[in-house]
C-alpha positions as CSV (number, residue, x, y, z in Angstrom):
1,M,-67.8,146.4,-91.6
2,A,-64.7,145.6,-93.7
3,T,-62.1,148.3,-94.4
4,D,-59.8,148.2,-97.3
5,V,-56.2,148.9,-96.3
6,M,-53.6,149.2,-99.0
7,T,-50.1,148.0,-98.3
8,A,-46.9,149.6,-99.5
9,E,-46.6,147.1,-102.3
10,E,-50.0,148.0,-103.7
11,F,-49.2,151.7,-103.7
12,G,-46.1,151.3,-105.8
13,T,-43.4,153.9,-106.3
14,I,-43.9,157.2,-108.1
15,E,-40.8,158.6,-109.6
16,T,-40.8,162.3,-110.6
17,N,-38.2,164.8,-111.8
18,I,-39.6,167.6,-109.5
19,P,-36.5,167.8,-107.2
20,A,-34.2,168.1,-110.2
21,R,-36.4,170.9,-111.7
22,L,-36.4,172.8,-108.4
23,D,-32.6,172.6,-108.2
24,R,-32.3,174.2,-111.6
25,L,-34.3,177.3,-110.6
26,P,-32.2,180.5,-110.2
27,W,-31.8,182.2,-106.8
28,S,-34.2,185.1,-106.9
29,Q,-35.2,188.2,-104.8
30,W,-37.9,186.1,-103.2
31,H,-35.2,183.7,-101.8
32,W,-33.2,186.6,-100.3
33,R,-36.4,188.1,-98.7
34,I,-37.2,184.8,-97.1
35,L,-33.5,184.4,-95.9
36,V,-33.4,187.8,-94.4
37,G,-36.8,187.5,-92.8
38,L,-36.0,184.1,-91.2
39,G,-32.5,185.3,-90.1
40,T,-34.1,188.4,-88.4
41,V,-36.6,186.2,-86.6
42,W,-33.9,183.8,-85.5
43,I,-31.8,186.7,-84.0
44,L,-34.8,188.2,-82.3
45,D,-35.8,184.8,-80.9
46,G,-32.3,184.3,-79.5
47,L,-32.4,187.8,-78.0
48,E,-35.7,187.1,-76.3
49,V,-34.5,183.8,-74.8
50,T,-31.4,185.6,-73.5
51,I,-33.4,188.4,-71.9
52,V,-36.0,186.1,-70.4
53,G,-33.2,183.8,-69.1
54,S,-31.4,186.7,-67.3
55,I,-34.6,188.1,-65.9
56,A,-36.1,184.8,-64.7
57,G,-33.6,184.5,-61.9
58,A,-34.8,187.9,-60.4
59,I,-38.5,187.0,-60.5
């Protein structure tokens, strides 16, 4: 059973302007919401690691 495998040369290069279009988008409330949410999770994760690390020695 033969399989057709395409090489990188056969695929070619696709050039788009999507990154440039995304860079032109304004900073919105959605971005701030994501930033605050991820920051909160990051702080709580660090707190959890600190608490577990200090309690692990006593267990």
